[in-house]
C-alpha positions in Angstrom: 1.9 -13.4 -13.3 -0.2 -12.5 -10.3 -2.9 -14.9 -11.6 -4.4 -15.5 -8.1 -4.6 -11.7 -7.4 -6.1 -10.9 -10.8 -8.7 -13.7 -10.5 -9.7 -12.7 -7.0 -10.1 -9.0 -8.1 -12.3 -10.0 -11.1 -14.5 -12.1 -8.8 -14.8 -9.4 -6.2 -18.3 -8.4 -5.2 -19.2 -4.7 -6.0 -21.6 -2.7 -3.9 -22.9 0.8 -4.3 -22.0 3.3 -1.7 -24.0 6.4 -2.8 -22.7 6.9 -6.4 -19.5 5.1 -5.7 -18.9 1.5 -6.9 -17.0 -0.1 -4.0 -15.2 -3.5 -4.6 -14.9 -5.8 -1.6 -11.6 -7.8 -1.5 -9.5 -9.6 1.1 -6.4 -7.4 0.5 -8.3 -4.1 0.8 -10.9 -5.1 3.3 -10.0 -8.3 5.0 -13.3 -9.7 3.8 -13.8 -12.4 2.9 -11.0 -14.3 4.6 -7.5 -13.6 3.4 -6.1 -16.6 1.5 -2.5 -17.1 2.6 -1.6 -18.3 -1.0 -2.8 -14.9 -2.3 -0.6 -13.0 0.2 2.3 -15.3 -0.6 1.9 -14.6 -4.4 1.9 -10.9 -3.8 4.8 -10.8 -1.3 6.9 -13.1 -3.7 6.2 -10.7 -6.5 7.2 -7.6 -4.5 10.4 -9.4 -3.4 11.1 -10.1 -7.1 10.6 -6.5 -8.3 12.3 -4.7 -5.5 16.0 -4.5 -4.6 15.5 -5.7 -1.0 19.3 -5.7 -0.3 19.1 -1.9 0.0 16.1 -1.8 2.4 16.5 -1.2 6.1 12.8 -1.3 6.9 9.5 -2.3 5.3 6.8 0.4 6.2 3.1 0.0 6.0 0.1 2.0 7.2 -2.4 0.4 9.6 -4.4 -1.7 8.8 -4.8 -3.5 5.5 -1.2 -3.2 4.3 -0.1 -5.3 7.3 -0.8 -8.8 5.9 1.3 -8.3 2.8 4.0 -6.2 4.5 4.3 -8.8 7.3 4.7 -11.7 4.8 7.4 -9.7 3.0 9.2 -9.1 6.3 9.0 -12.8 7.1 10.4 -13.8 3.7 13.3 -11.3 3.7 14.1 -10.9 7.4 13.7 -7.1 7.0 12.0 -5.4 10.0 8.5 -4.1 9.6 7.3 -0.7 10.9 3.6 0.1 11.0 2.4 3.6 10.8 -0.4 3.7 13.4 -3.7 5.6 13.7 -3.1 6.4 17.4 -0.2 8.0 19.3 2.2 6.1 21.5 4.0 9.2 22.7 7.4 7.7 22.2 10.5 9.8 21.7 10.8 10.8 18.0 7.1 10.1 17.2 6.0 12.0 14.1 2.4 13.0 13.6 0.9 13.6 10.2 -2.5 14.5 8.9 -3.9 12.6 6.0 -7.0 12.9 3.9 -8.4 10.3 1.5 -11.5 10.3 -0.7 -13.5 9.0 2.2 -11.8 9.9 5.5 -9.5 12.3 7.3 -7.3 11.4 10.2 -4.0 11.6 11.9 -1.2 9.0 11.6 1.8 8.4 13.8 5.2 7.2 12.7 7.5 5.6 15.3 10.8 3.7 15.0 12.4 5.5 12.0 15.3 7.8 12.0 17.2 10.0 9.6 19.1 8.0 7.0 16.8 4.9 7.2 16.1 3.4 3.7 12.6 2.1 3.5 10.0 0.8 1.1 6.3 1.5 1.6 3.9 -1.4 1.0 0.2 -0.5 0.9 -3.0 -2.3 -0.1 -4.7 0.3 -2.3 -3.9 3.6 -3.8 -6.9 5.6 -5.1 -6.8 9.3 -4.2 -3.2 9.1 -3.0 -4.0 11.2 0.1 -2.5 8.8 2.7 0.7 8.0 0.7 1.3 11.7 -0.3 1.2 12.8 3.4 3.3 9.9 4.4 6.0 10.4 1.8 6.2 14.2 2.6 6.6 13.4 6.3 9.3 10.8 5.7 11.3 13.2 3.5 11.0 15.8 6.2 12.4 13.2 8.7 15.3 12.5 6.4 14.1 8.9 5.6 14.9 7.7 2.1 11.9 6.2 0.4 13.3 3.7 -2.0 10.0 2.4 -3.3 6.3 2.8 -2.9 4.4 -0.4 -3.8 0.6 -0.7 -3.9 -1.0 -4.0 -4.4 -4.1 -2.4 -6.1 -4.5 0.9 -7.9 -7.7 2.6 -8.6 -8.1 6.2 -9.9 -5.3 8.7 -10.5 -3.8 9.3 -7.0 -0.5 7.7 -8.2 0.0 10.8 -10.4 0.2 13.0 -7.3 3.0 10.8 -6.0 4.8 11.2 -9.3 4.7 15.0 -8.7 6.7 14.3 -5.4 9.3 12.5 -7.4 8.1 9.0 -6.4 7.3 6.4 -9.1 4.9 4.0 -7.4 4.8 0.4 -8.4 1.1 -0.6 -8.7 0.8 -4.4 -9.0 -2.7 -4.4 -10.5 -4.5 -1.3 -11.7 -8.3 -1.7 -11.8 -11.5 0.0 -12.8 -14.7 -0.7 -10.9 -18.1 -0.4 -12.5 -21.6 -1.6 -11.7 -20.8 -4.9 -13.6 -17.7 -5.6 -11.6 -13.9 -5.1 -11.5 -11.9 -4.8 -14.7 -8.1 -5.3 -14.8 -6.5 -2.4 -16.6 -2.8 -3.1 -16.1 -0.5 -5.5 -14.4 3.0 -4.2 -13.3 5.6 -5.7 -15.5 3.3 -6.3 -18.4 4.1 -4.3 -21.6 
């Protein structure tokens, strides 16, 4: 189960950024090249663990959630909406502020309306800052968040989502140390 993803994570290079051990991976960084078989494995798994018949739109945040969310959209025929980092000034555009462990910024939601049923597909959840702001904004808009799926989990940001009543599905939870990436849990394993 998710063997290609687990192997690629274990073999990820780790660099120091100050005191922070940063892993470099195609799904989270686009570096090195993104193997289409890896994206296919992930999107197939998400399709298997999610009730896609209920979903109106797959939602992701620019930029690294796009490869997996796009593959899932192509497999299911469900439209993809991308939350962008710049405004388009379209009618109904919703602006939200987000803060992560390493950046702050503004995101813009377009193309959703009250009553839409969506899933959020993201590359990594660590602090939870982006997903928390996004889920709050979507609830305010009257959009129903059916699922939040993160390919990789690091840290305890997912706990903050639980406080909002959202139980995220984290495909692979990791810990990153100076010696490399360690797999802590795989979604679906007991």
